[in-house]
mmCIF file of the C-alpha atoms, coordinates in Angstrom:
data_MODEL
# 
_entry.id   MODEL 
# 
loop_
_atom_site.group_PDB 
_atom_site.id 
_atom_site.type_symbol 
_atom_site.label_atom_id 
_atom_site.label_alt_id 
_atom_site.label_comp_id 
_atom_site.label_asym_id 
_atom_site.label_entity_id 
_atom_site.label_seq_id 
_atom_site.pdbx_PDB_ins_code 
_atom_site.Cartn_x 
_atom_site.Cartn_y 
_atom_site.Cartn_z 
_atom_site.occupancy 
_atom_site.B_iso_or_equiv 
_atom_site.pdbx_formal_charge 
_atom_site.auth_seq_id 
_atom_site.auth_comp_id 
_atom_site.auth_asym_id 
_atom_site.auth_atom_id 
_atom_site.pdbx_PDB_model_num 
ATOM 1   C CA . MET A 1 1   ? 47.164 -132.915 -85.673  1.00 0.00 ? 1   MET A CA 1 
ATOM 2   C CA . LEU A 1 2   ? 47.346 -129.481 -87.295  1.00 0.00 ? 2   LEU A CA 1 
ATOM 3   C CA . GLY A 1 3   ? 50.397 -130.441 -89.281  1.00 0.00 ? 3   GLY A CA 1 
ATOM 4   C CA . LEU A 1 4   ? 52.714 -128.092 -87.402  1.00 0.00 ? 4   LEU A CA 1 
ATOM 5   C CA . SER A 1 5   ? 56.152 -129.359 -86.571  1.00 0.00 ? 5   SER A CA 1 
ATOM 6   C CA . GLN A 1 6   ? 57.787 -128.595 -83.238  1.00 0.00 ? 6   GLN A CA 1 
ATOM 7   C CA . HIS A 1 7   ? 60.067 -126.230 -85.109  1.00 0.00 ? 7   HIS A CA 1 
ATOM 8   C CA . GLU A 1 8   ? 57.138 -124.303 -86.633  1.00 0.00 ? 8   GLU A CA 1 
ATOM 9   C CA . LEU A 1 9   ? 55.302 -124.040 -83.320  1.00 0.00 ? 9   LEU A CA 1 
ATOM 10  C CA . ALA A 1 10  ? 58.504 -122.912 -81.621  1.00 0.00 ? 10  ALA A CA 1 
ATOM 11  C CA . LEU A 1 11  ? 58.854 -120.115 -84.192  1.00 0.00 ? 11  LEU A CA 1 
ATOM 12  C CA . HIS A 1 12  ? 55.255 -119.044 -83.502  1.00 0.00 ? 12  HIS A CA 1 
ATOM 13  C CA . ILE A 1 13  ? 55.885 -118.706 -79.781  1.00 0.00 ? 13  ILE A CA 1 
ATOM 14  C CA . GLY A 1 14  ? 59.407 -117.314 -80.007  1.00 0.00 ? 14  GLY A CA 1 
ATOM 15  C CA . VAL A 1 15  ? 61.535 -120.157 -78.623  1.00 0.00 ? 15  VAL A CA 1 
ATOM 16  C CA . THR A 1 16  ? 63.829 -122.813 -80.071  1.00 0.00 ? 16  THR A CA 1 
ATOM 17  C CA . TYR A 1 17  ? 62.401 -126.215 -80.899  1.00 0.00 ? 17  TYR A CA 1 
ATOM 18  C CA . GLN A 1 18  ? 64.686 -127.679 -78.224  1.00 0.00 ? 18  GLN A CA 1 
ATOM 19  C CA . GLN A 1 19  ? 63.069 -125.412 -75.634  1.00 0.00 ? 19  GLN A CA 1 
ATOM 20  C CA . LEU A 1 20  ? 59.607 -126.351 -76.876  1.00 0.00 ? 20  LEU A CA 1 
ATOM 21  C CA . HIS A 1 21  ? 60.526 -130.020 -76.497  1.00 0.00 ? 21  HIS A CA 1 
ATOM 22  C CA . LYS A 1 22  ? 61.591 -129.331 -72.897  1.00 0.00 ? 22  LYS A CA 1 
ATOM 23  C CA . TYR A 1 23  ? 58.185 -127.745 -72.247  1.00 0.00 ? 23  TYR A CA 1 
ATOM 24  C CA . GLU A 1 24  ? 56.436 -130.751 -73.800  1.00 0.00 ? 24  GLU A CA 1 
ATOM 25  C CA . ALA A 1 25  ? 58.472 -133.229 -71.767  1.00 0.00 ? 25  ALA A CA 1 
ATOM 26  C CA . ALA A 1 26  ? 57.953 -131.177 -68.568  1.00 0.00 ? 26  ALA A CA 1 
ATOM 27  C CA . ILE A 1 27  ? 61.692 -130.688 -68.191  1.00 0.00 ? 27  ILE A CA 1 
ATOM 28  C CA . ASN A 1 28  ? 61.199 -126.916 -68.042  1.00 0.00 ? 28  ASN A CA 1 
ATOM 29  C CA . ARG A 1 29  ? 58.189 -124.944 -66.889  1.00 0.00 ? 29  ARG A CA 1 
ATOM 30  C CA . ILE A 1 30  ? 56.273 -122.851 -69.381  1.00 0.00 ? 30  ILE A CA 1 
ATOM 31  C CA . SER A 1 31  ? 55.178 -119.321 -68.570  1.00 0.00 ? 31  SER A CA 1 
ATOM 32  C CA . ALA A 1 32  ? 51.561 -118.248 -68.836  1.00 0.00 ? 32  ALA A CA 1 
ATOM 33  C CA . ALA A 1 33  ? 52.498 -115.921 -71.694  1.00 0.00 ? 33  ALA A CA 1 
ATOM 34  C CA . LYS A 1 34  ? 54.122 -118.746 -73.682  1.00 0.00 ? 34  LYS A CA 1 
ATOM 35  C CA . LEU A 1 35  ? 51.177 -121.026 -72.968  1.00 0.00 ? 35  LEU A CA 1 
ATOM 36  C CA . PHE A 1 36  ? 48.865 -118.301 -74.259  1.00 0.00 ? 36  PHE A CA 1 
ATOM 37  C CA . ARG A 1 37  ? 50.983 -117.988 -77.422  1.00 0.00 ? 37  ARG A CA 1 
ATOM 38  C CA . CYS A 1 38  ? 50.809 -121.761 -77.893  1.00 0.00 ? 38  CYS A CA 1 
ATOM 39  C CA . ALA A 1 39  ? 47.030 -121.638 -77.645  1.00 0.00 ? 39  ALA A CA 1 
ATOM 40  C CA . GLN A 1 40  ? 46.897 -118.839 -80.213  1.00 0.00 ? 40  GLN A CA 1 
ATOM 41  C CA . ALA A 1 41  ? 49.230 -120.672 -82.608  1.00 0.00 ? 41  ALA A CA 1 
ATOM 42  C CA . LEU A 1 42  ? 47.173 -123.849 -82.306  1.00 0.00 ? 42  LEU A CA 1 
ATOM 43  C CA . GLY A 1 43  ? 43.810 -122.084 -82.493  1.00 0.00 ? 43  GLY A CA 1 
ATOM 44  C CA . ALA A 1 44  ? 42.786 -123.566 -79.162  1.00 0.00 ? 44  ALA A CA 1 
ATOM 45  C CA . PRO A 1 45  ? 41.506 -122.038 -75.929  1.00 0.00 ? 45  PRO A CA 1 
ATOM 46  C CA . VAL A 1 46  ? 44.062 -121.880 -73.121  1.00 0.00 ? 46  VAL A CA 1 
ATOM 47  C CA . ASP A 1 47  ? 41.927 -124.187 -70.971  1.00 0.00 ? 47  ASP A CA 1 
ATOM 48  C CA . PHE A 1 48  ? 42.531 -126.928 -73.578  1.00 0.00 ? 48  PHE A CA 1 
ATOM 49  C CA . PHE A 1 49  ? 45.882 -127.516 -71.890  1.00 0.00 ? 49  PHE A CA 1 
ATOM 50  C CA . PHE A 1 50  ? 44.152 -128.119 -68.560  1.00 0.00 ? 50  PHE A CA 1 
ATOM 51  C CA . ALA A 1 51  ? 41.461 -130.536 -69.767  1.00 0.00 ? 51  ALA A CA 1 
ATOM 52  C CA . GLY A 1 52  ? 41.045 -133.366 -67.290  1.00 0.00 ? 52  GLY A CA 1 
ATOM 53  C CA . LEU A 1 53  ? 43.367 -131.795 -64.732  1.00 0.00 ? 53  LEU A CA 1 
ATOM 54  C CA . PHE A 1 54  ? 40.795 -131.744 -61.957  1.00 0.00 ? 54  PHE A CA 1 
ATOM 55  C CA . GLU A 1 55  ? 39.082 -135.027 -62.785  1.00 0.00 ? 55  GLU A CA 1 
ATOM 56  C CA . ASP A 1 56  ? 39.388 -137.978 -60.445  1.00 0.00 ? 56  ASP A CA 1 
ATOM 57  C CA . ARG A 1 57  ? 42.450 -139.843 -61.720  1.00 0.00 ? 57  ARG A CA 1 
ATOM 58  C CA . THR A 1 58  ? 41.346 -143.122 -60.127  1.00 0.00 ? 58  THR A CA 1 
ATOM 59  C CA . GLU A 1 59  ? 38.598 -143.463 -62.713  1.00 0.00 ? 59  GLU A CA 1 
ATOM 60  C CA . SER A 1 60  ? 39.982 -143.655 -66.229  1.00 0.00 ? 60  SER A CA 1 
ATOM 61  C CA . THR A 1 61  ? 37.662 -142.099 -68.779  1.00 0.00 ? 61  THR A CA 1 
ATOM 62  C CA . PRO A 1 62  ? 36.930 -144.258 -71.809  1.00 0.00 ? 62  PRO A CA 1 
ATOM 63  C CA . GLU A 1 63  ? 37.825 -141.335 -74.095  1.00 0.00 ? 63  GLU A CA 1 
ATOM 64  C CA . ALA A 1 64  ? 41.406 -141.101 -72.835  1.00 0.00 ? 64  ALA A CA 1 
ATOM 65  C CA . PRO A 1 65  ? 42.772 -144.255 -74.557  1.00 0.00 ? 65  PRO A CA 1 
ATOM 66  C CA . ARG A 1 66  ? 40.915 -143.348 -77.771  1.00 0.00 ? 66  ARG A CA 1 
ATOM 67  C CA . GLN A 1 67  ? 42.314 -139.820 -77.685  1.00 0.00 ? 67  GLN A CA 1 
ATOM 68  C CA . ARG A 1 68  ? 45.834 -141.154 -77.197  1.00 0.00 ? 68  ARG A CA 1 
ATOM 69  C CA . LEU A 1 69  ? 45.382 -143.580 -80.098  1.00 0.00 ? 69  LEU A CA 1 
ATOM 70  C CA . ALA A 1 70  ? 43.968 -140.828 -82.318  1.00 0.00 ? 70  ALA A CA 1 
ATOM 71  C CA . LEU A 1 71  ? 46.896 -138.569 -81.536  1.00 0.00 ? 71  LEU A CA 1 
ATOM 72  C CA . GLU A 1 72  ? 49.396 -141.374 -82.150  1.00 0.00 ? 72  GLU A CA 1 
ATOM 73  C CA . LEU A 1 73  ? 47.673 -142.242 -85.429  1.00 0.00 ? 73  LEU A CA 1 
ATOM 74  C CA . SER A 1 74  ? 47.794 -138.608 -86.491  1.00 0.00 ? 74  SER A CA 1 
ATOM 75  C CA . ARG A 1 75  ? 51.474 -138.278 -85.646  1.00 0.00 ? 75  ARG A CA 1 
ATOM 76  C CA . ASN A 1 76  ? 52.323 -141.483 -87.509  1.00 0.00 ? 76  ASN A CA 1 
ATOM 77  C CA . PHE A 1 77  ? 50.192 -140.432 -90.472  1.00 0.00 ? 77  PHE A CA 1 
ATOM 78  C CA . ASN A 1 78  ? 52.149 -137.182 -90.741  1.00 0.00 ? 78  ASN A CA 1 
ATOM 79  C CA . GLU A 1 79  ? 55.387 -139.175 -90.849  1.00 0.00 ? 79  GLU A CA 1 
ATOM 80  C CA . ILE A 1 80  ? 54.284 -141.106 -93.953  1.00 0.00 ? 80  ILE A CA 1 
ATOM 81  C CA . VAL A 1 81  ? 56.269 -139.613 -96.818  1.00 0.00 ? 81  VAL A CA 1 
ATOM 82  C CA . LYS A 1 82  ? 54.443 -140.955 -99.871  1.00 0.00 ? 82  LYS A CA 1 
ATOM 83  C CA . PRO A 1 83  ? 51.093 -139.240 -100.581 1.00 0.00 ? 83  PRO A CA 1 
ATOM 84  C CA . GLN A 1 84  ? 49.678 -142.440 -102.094 1.00 0.00 ? 84  GLN A CA 1 
ATOM 85  C CA . HIS A 1 85  ? 50.341 -144.270 -98.818  1.00 0.00 ? 85  HIS A CA 1 
ATOM 86  C CA . GLN A 1 86  ? 48.593 -141.496 -96.869  1.00 0.00 ? 86  GLN A CA 1 
ATOM 87  C CA . GLN A 1 87  ? 45.645 -141.755 -99.273  1.00 0.00 ? 87  GLN A CA 1 
ATOM 88  C CA . ALA A 1 88  ? 45.498 -145.551 -98.876  1.00 0.00 ? 88  ALA A CA 1 
ATOM 89  C CA . LEU A 1 89  ? 45.495 -145.260 -95.083  1.00 0.00 ? 89  LEU A CA 1 
ATOM 90  C CA . ALA A 1 90  ? 42.788 -142.581 -95.187  1.00 0.00 ? 90  ALA A CA 1 
ATOM 91  C CA . GLU A 1 91  ? 40.639 -144.789 -97.416  1.00 0.00 ? 91  GLU A CA 1 
ATOM 92  C CA . LEU A 1 92  ? 41.142 -147.764 -95.084  1.00 0.00 ? 92  LEU A CA 1 
ATOM 93  C CA . ALA A 1 93  ? 39.982 -145.634 -92.152  1.00 0.00 ? 93  ALA A CA 1 
ATOM 94  C CA . ARG A 1 94  ? 36.878 -144.516 -94.098  1.00 0.00 ? 94  ARG A CA 1 
ATOM 95  C CA . VAL A 1 95  ? 35.961 -148.101 -95.007  1.00 0.00 ? 95  VAL A CA 1 
ATOM 96  C CA . LEU A 1 96  ? 36.433 -149.352 -91.440  1.00 0.00 ? 96  LEU A CA 1 
ATOM 97  C CA . ALA A 1 97  ? 34.417 -146.442 -90.032  1.00 0.00 ? 97  ALA A CA 1 
ATOM 98  C CA . ARG A 1 98  ? 31.519 -147.178 -92.392  1.00 0.00 ? 98  ARG A CA 1 
ATOM 99  C CA . ARG A 1 99  ? 31.475 -150.835 -91.394  1.00 0.00 ? 99  ARG A CA 1 
ATOM 100 C CA . GLY A 1 100 ? 31.207 -149.904 -87.734  1.00 0.00 ? 100 GLY A CA 1 
ATOM 101 C CA . GLU A 1 101 ? 33.142 -152.947 -86.627  1.00 0.00 ? 101 GLU A CA 1 
# 
């Protein structure tokens, strides 16, 4: 959502992008120091990475699907190459948000 690529974030924390991907996919464990560096690079508190960890997993929060959709939308938006297409999508989102439907 910040517009950082995996490669850029990896440079910030001092690892390769392949290693960062392994952290993201839970293939490898991440050290507390690297997690702290990630938080600094992203401008987020360290506890951001633990949000929802201790909540009852049997009850799905209504925010969770929306958050996943928002993240997916953001990732897809960043993959759009043409600025005019990004602008059109942003305008569509503004119009739909105003309508409240």
